[in-house]
C-alpha positions in Angstrom: -8.0 38.8 -28.5 -8.2 35.2 -29.6 -4.6 35.0 -31.0 -3.6 36.0 -27.3 -5.9 33.4 -25.9 -4.3 30.3 -28.1 -1.0 32.1 -27.3 -1.6 31.8 -23.6 -2.6 28.3 -23.9 0.1 27.0 -25.8 2.7 28.6 -23.4 1.0 27.2 -20.6 0.5 23.7 -22.2 2.8 22.2 -24.8 1.7 20.2 -27.4 4.5 17.6 -26.3 7.0 16.8 -23.8 11.1 16.0 -24.2 11.7 13.6 -21.9 15.5 13.8 -21.3 15.9 10.5 -19.5 19.6 10.0 -19.3 20.8 11.7 -22.1 23.9 13.0 -19.9 25.1 9.6 -19.5 23.8 7.5 -22.6 26.1 4.5 -21.9 23.8 4.0 -19.1 20.9 3.3 -22.3 21.8 -0.1 -23.6 22.3 -1.9 -20.2 18.8 -0.6 -18.8 16.6 -0.8 -22.1 18.4 -4.6 -22.2 17.0 -5.0 -18.3 14.1 -3.7 -18.9 13.8 -5.8 -22.3 14.0 -8.9 -19.8 12.0 -7.6 -16.6 8.9 -6.7 -18.3 8.0 -10.1 -20.2 9.3 -11.7 -16.7 6.8 -9.3 -15.1 4.1 -10.3 -17.1 4.5 -13.9 -17.1 4.8 -14.7 -13.1 1.5 -12.3 -12.7 -0.6 -13.6 -15.6 0.0 -16.9 -13.9 -0.8 -16.1 -10.6 -4.3 -14.7 -12.0 -5.2 -17.9 -14.1 -3.9 -20.2 -11.6 -5.7 -18.3 -8.4 -8.5 -18.2 -10.7 -9.3 -21.6 -12.2 -7.6 -24.0 -8.8 -10.4 -24.2 -6.8 -8.0 -24.4 -3.8 -7.0 -21.0 -4.0 -10.0 -19.2 -3.6 -9.3 -17.6 -0.3 -9.1 -14.5 0.8 -5.0 -13.8 0.6 -5.2 -15.2 -2.7 -8.1 -12.6 -3.9 -5.6 -9.9 -2.8 -2.8 -11.5 -4.4 -4.7 -11.6 -7.7 -5.9 -8.1 -7.3 -1.8 -7.3 -6.8 -1.5 -8.8 -9.6 -3.5 -7.3 -11.9 -2.1 -3.5 -10.3 1.4 -4.4 -11.2 0.5 -5.6 -15.1 -1.1 -2.3 -15.3 1.4 -0.2 -13.4 4.2 -1.7 -15.3 2.3 -1.2 -18.6 1.6 2.3 -18.0 5.2 3.7 -17.4 7.9 0.6 -19.4 6.7 0.9 -23.2 7.4 4.6 -22.3 10.9 4.1 -20.9 11.8 1.6 -23.8 10.9 4.1 -26.6 13.1 6.5 -24.5 15.8 4.5 -23.8 15.7 2.5 -27.2 15.2 4.7 -29.9 16.3 8.5 -30.7 12.7 10.0 -30.5 12.6 10.9 -26.8 9.6 12.7 -26.7 5.6 12.1 -25.5 2.2 14.1 -26.2 0.4 16.3 -24.1 -2.6 13.8 -24.2 -0.5 10.9 -23.7 1.4 12.3 -20.7 -2.0 13.3 -19.3 -3.2 9.6 -19.9 -0.2 7.8 -18.1 0.1 10.5 -15.0 -3.9 9.4 -14.6 -3.2 5.2 -14.4 0.5 5.3 -13.1 -1.0 7.0 -10.0 -4.1 5.2 -9.6 -2.3 2.1 -9.9 0.4 3.2 -7.6 -1.6 4.9 -5.3 -4.5 1.9 -5.0 -1.4 -0.5 -4.6 -0.3 1.3 -1.3 -3.6 0.5 0.2 -3.9 -3.1 -1.0 -0.2 -3.7 0.5 -1.7 -2.7 4.0 -4.9 -5.1 3.2 -2.4 -8.0 2.8 -0.9 -7.1 6.2 -3.8 -7.1 7.6 -5.3 -10.4 6.4 -2.2 -12.1 7.5 -2.5 -10.7 10.9 -5.9 -11.7 11.2 -5.1 -15.3 9.6 -1.8 -15.9 11.8 -3.0 -13.7 15.5 -6.8 -14.1 15.0 -7.4 -17.5 13.4 -10.9 -18.6 14.9 -11.8 -15.6 14.1 -10.5 -15.5 10.4 -13.3 -16.9 8.3 -15.9 -14.2 10.5 -13.3 -11.4 9.7 -12.2 -12.0 6.4 -15.7 -13.2 4.6 -16.5 -13.1 0.9 -18.2 -9.4 1.6 -15.8 -7.9 3.8 -13.2 -8.6 1.0 -15.4 -7.3 -1.9 -15.9 -4.3 0.2 -12.5 -3.8 1.1 -11.4 -4.0 -2.7 -13.8 -1.2 -3.5 -12.8 1.2 -1.0 -9.3 0.8 -1.7 -9.8 1.1 -5.5 -11.6 4.4 -4.5 -9.1 5.5 -2.7 -6.7 4.7 -5.5 -8.9 6.7 -7.6 -9.6 9.8 -5.9 -6.2 10.1 -5.0 -4.7 10.2 -8.7 -7.9 11.8 -10.3 -7.7 14.9 -7.7 -3.7 15.3 -7.5 -3.3 15.1 -11.4 -6.2 17.0 -12.2 -4.7 20.2 -10.0 -1.2 19.5 -11.7 -1.7 19.4 -14.6 -3.8 22.8 -14.6 -0.7 24.3 -13.3 1.1 27.0 -16.1 4.4 25.4 -17.5 4.8 28.7 -19.4 6.5 27.1 -22.4 9.1 24.6 -20.2 8.5 21.0 -21.9 11.9 19.4 -20.6 11.2 16.8 -18.0 14.5 15.1 -16.4 12.8 11.9 -16.3 12.0 8.5 -18.2 7.8 9.2 -17.9 5.6 11.5 -16.8 5.5 11.8 -12.7 3.4 14.3 -10.4 6.4 15.8 -8.2 8.2 16.1 -12.2 5.9 18.0 -13.6 5.5 20.0 -10.3 9.2 21.1 -10.6 9.2 22.4 -14.2 6.1 24.3 -13.6 6.1 28.3 -13.2 4.1 30.3 -10.8 3.2 29.8 -7.5 3.4 26.1 -6.7 3.6 25.9 -2.5 0.4 24.4 -2.7 0.8 22.0 -4.7 3.8 21.0 -3.2 1.6 21.1 0.1 -0.9 19.3 -1.1 0.9 16.8 -3.1 2.9 16.2 0.5 0.0 15.6 2.7 -1.7 13.2 0.5 1.0 10.9 0.5 1.7 11.5 3.9 -1.9 9.5 4.6 -1.2 7.2 1.4 2.3 6.2 1.9 3.4 6.9 5.6 0.2 5.8 7.4 -0.2 2.7 5.8 3.0 1.6 6.1 3.1 2.3 9.7 0.1 -0.2 9.5 2.0 -2.4 7.9 4.6 -2.5 9.9 2.4 -2.7 13.1 0.8 -5.6 11.6 3.8 -7.7 11.0 4.9 -6.8 14.7 2.4 -8.3 16.2 2.6 -11.1 13.5 6.4 -11.4 14.9 4.9 -11.6 18.0 2.9 -14.0 17.6 5.3 -16.4 15.5 7.6 -16.2 18.6 5.2 -18.1 20.9 5.3 -21.2 18.5 6.5 -23.8 19.7 7.9 -26.1 16.6 11.1 -24.1 15.1 9.9 -25.3 11.8 7.0 -23.3 11.8 9.0 -20.0 13.4 11.5 -20.2 10.5 8.7 -20.7 8.1 6.3 -18.0 9.5 9.1 -15.4 9.2 10.6 -16.8 6.2 7.5 -15.8 4.8 6.9 -12.0 7.0 10.9 -11.2 6.1 10.1 -11.4 2.0 7.0 -9.7 2.2 8.5 -6.9 4.1 11.3 -6.9 1.6 8.6 -6.3 -1.5 6.9 -3.8 0.9 10.1 -1.5 1.6 11.0 -1.8 -1.9 8.2 -0.4 -2.9 7.2 2.2 0.1 11.1 3.3 0.2 11.4 5.1 -2.9 8.1 6.2 -3.1 8.1 7.9 -0.2 11.1 10.0 -0.6 9.9 10.9 -3.7 6.6 12.0 -2.3 7.1 13.2 1.2 9.7 15.9 -0.4 9.1 19.4 -2.1 9.4 18.9 -5.7 11.7 21.4 -5.8 14.6 19.8 -3.8 14.6 16.5 -5.9 18.1 15.2 -7.2 18.9 15.1 -10.9 18.8 11.2 -11.3 16.8 10.3 -8.3 12.8 10.2 -9.8 14.4 8.1 -12.5 16.0 5.4 -10.3 13.3 5.3 -7.8 11.1 4.7 -11.0 12.7 1.7 -12.1 13.0 0.5 -8.7 9.4 0.6 -7.7 7.2 0.8 -11.2 9.8 -2.2 -13.0 11.9 -4.1 -9.8 9.0 -4.5 -7.1 6.2 -5.9 -9.4 8.4 -8.4 -11.8 9.9 -9.6 -7.8 6.1 -9.4 -6.2 5.1 -13.1 -7.9 7.5 -14.7 -6.9 8.0 -13.6 -3.2 4.8 -13.0 -2.9 3.2 -16.3 -4.3 5.2 -18.6 -6.8 7.4 -19.6 -3.9 4.2 -21.3 -2.3 4.4 -25.1 -2.0 0.0 -25.3 -3.0 0.8 -22.5 -5.4 3.5 -24.8 -7.0 1.4 -27.5 -7.1 -1.8 -26.0 -8.5 0.2 -24.5 -11.4 1.9 -27.9 -12.3 -2.0 -29.3 -11.9 -3.0 -26.3 -14.6 0.0 -26.9 -17.2 -0.7 -30.6 -16.8 -4.7 -30.2 -17.5 -3.2 -28.3 -20.3 -1.4 -30.3 -22.5 -3.4 -33.7 -21.5 -6.2 -31.5 -23.5 -4.1 -31.1 -26.4 
């Protein structure tokens, strides 16, 4: 009986997974490896710079930069949870990951992703209040409310990741340990599971409607209101600046939400072969790399704060 139980456990949950990646297209591996080798440090440097300058410079101690600091922290954790595994997969002959490492990656990756969905909504709400309700901005976006919103954001992200990942990891795999992906991800794990998994697919879709589609609708509604308010600005230069900022933010939002919705709001069984890989590269690597430059580093206040920070460092030396 004990032997049968051990056999069942080993069959249901293998000791390691084989991440096939682009094994059928080996010519893609070197270019993607080089791209990741460049974008990953760029994302790290950009996001660390945002955290440092927003923390050190008193002129950036505002709700907007508080949310952007959280975004930079999330992006650092988000990319770090998957990019080292991608580099190992693309750059080496070993394309395996242990079951434990896969589970840890699954939790961290989806905690950061789910939390970022909510955070992008908070950033758009902050901009809406600042532009459409400027007289009430300090009252609505005070320190207490900002901390409360961020706490709720983390609670939602963690609750989503823990519940969905735990349920998915309990699915029997019946000896299937090959994933046609670069990392461990919920739809791919559900796809290789055996037995009845329709309820898991339905639960994932329902949760992602509330975590992806609803926040995206709120973001678009916020920017529609912002656009309406911007049209009332008499200065053409002011309108141009506001539209430039909003369009940049919307590009980042669409780059993040577009692939996420296409991945998580359709049944895993209907996902095409290479779709998860390219989507993971897009919303797991490209977006976190672009975020610091689009949201913050183009801002004159941030550029000035960075200049002051570097001058103080060199003068102290």
